[in-house]
N, C-alpha and C positions, 0 to 999 in steps of 0.2 A: 672171785671178782677181779683180783689182781692179775690172775692168769689170762682172763678174758680180755682185759684192757691191754695187757702186754701183747697178747697175740694179735689183737686188732691193730695196734700201733706198729708192730713188726710187719704185718701184712701190708699196711699202707706204705711203710718205709721201703720194704722190699719191692713192692710194686712200682714205687716212684724212683728207685735208686739203681736198679740193675741195668746199667747201660755202659757204653764204651767211654763216654766223655762226661766229666763232671759239669761242663758248661751247660748241658741240658738241665741238670739239677738246679744249678744256680740261676738259670733262666727263669725258673718258677719264682724264685725270690725276687729277682729284678722286675719281672713283668707283673706279678700279682701282688706281692707284699710291699716292695719298695714304692712302687707307683701309687698304690692306694694309701698306704700309711703316711707317705710324705705329704699328701694332701691334708692329712689330719695332724701333721707336725711330728711324725716319728720317723726315725732312721733304723730300719729293721736290722741291717748288718751291724750297726753299732750296738744295738740292744743284744744281739746274739754274742758279739765279742765281749761285752761287759759281763753277761751272765757266765760265759765260759771262764773268764778270768776269776770270777767269784768261786766257781766250782774247783778250779785249780788251787786257788788260795786256801780253800777250806779242806783240801785233800780228797775231795770226791773223785776228781780226775787227776791222774799223774801228771799229765801235760795236755797240750792242745791238739794232739793227734787223734785221728779217727780210731786208732787201735785202743787208745785209752777209753774212749766212749764204749767200745765193744767189751772191754774188760768190766766196766760197770754194768753193762747189759748182761754179761755172763753172771755177775754176782746177783743181779735181780732175779734171773731165771733159776739160779741154783739155790738160793736162800730165801725161803718164804718170809722170813722175818727181817730181811734187809730193808733198811730205811735210809733215805737221804735226809739229812738234818739241816740243810741250808734253806734259806728263803726260797720259796717255790718260783718257778718261771712265770707263773701267773702274775706275780708282782711286777715283772718286767714287761711282759707280753702286752702289746697294745690291743690285742684282741679283746681283752677284758675292759678296755677303756674307751672303745669306739662304739658307735651306734650299730644297730642291727643291719642297716643298709650297707655299711662299710664291711661288716662281717660277711654278708651275702655276696658282695662284689668280689671279695678275696676268694671265697669258696667257689664261686662260679668260674673265675679266672683259672684257679688251680685245676678244677675239674676239666675245663676246656683244654688246657695244656696237656694234661694226662691223657685225655682221649686222643689228642693229636699224636702224642708219642706212641700210643697203642696202634694207631694206623700205620706209623712208620716202621715199627719193629714188632714182629709177631711175639717176641719174648714178653712184651708188655701185656698182651692179651692173656697169655698163659699165667703170668704172675698175678693178674687181676682176679683170677678165679681160684679161690683158696683150695678147692678140691683137686685142681689140676697142677697147682704150683709145686715146685721141687720141695719135697719134704711136706710134712703136715704143719701148716702154720698155726694149728691149734696147740702145738707144742712149742713153748718158748725156746727150749734148747735147740730144737731143729731149726727154728727161725734164726737163732744166732749162727748156727753152722751155715745156713743158707746165705746169710749176709756175708760171712767170712769168705765163702766160696765165690760169690758173685760180684762183690763190690771192689772196685779198684781203689788205690790210695787216694786218687783225685775225688772219687765219690765219697769216701769216708771223711774227707776234709772239706767237703762242700758246706755252704751255709744251710742248705736245705736239709742235709743229713743231720747237722747239729740241731736245727730247729725241731725236727721230729724226735730226736733223742731227748731233748728237753721235755717234750710232752710225755714221753715214756717215763722219764725220771720223776715227773710230777705225780705219776701213778703210785710211786712208792715214797713220796715225800711225807715225812712224819707230821707235817702241818695238816695233812688231809686225812688223818686217821679218823677224825670225826667229820662227817659230811657237812656239818653246820659251818665248818671253817672254809668251805669252798667259796671262791670269789662270787660276788653278786653279779647279776646281769647288768650290762651298761644300759642306761636310759636311752630311749629313742629320741 
């Protein structure tokens, strides 16, 4: 299960990250997350910054660089018993605090932006198809290598990259060893 979740998150991250400029990655945060969450009273960039500080403080991340995130990703893929023992990102993430209509609006916006990027750059179409993407994304180690080869420092330091990494980290958070501890759905 852990490998499946990790593989899917890596595929999504790779699909949404391999490009020349990080501004396109952070454009997803600005256009989809910030605009929608601000209406509900949340500042997504501040939330990402706060959780990142917590991960550094607790020693999960060495520092705030994208390379540090990739080191944790490598630990996750190489050690099946690796667990993150800090509070999960779900405690910070507004996604678990907003109604389903807001969640749907974010999902649809992100999907539209990704589809738009696919039209602009053929690389996105290739990366969207796991059977055609560089390396087999069913293998987390190959996914890690692919991220290292394809992402610039700007990509690795983008808010979008960090957000998607937090979702991967939650997949190995010791808080979720028992599925009954998963966050409840927000009320409509």
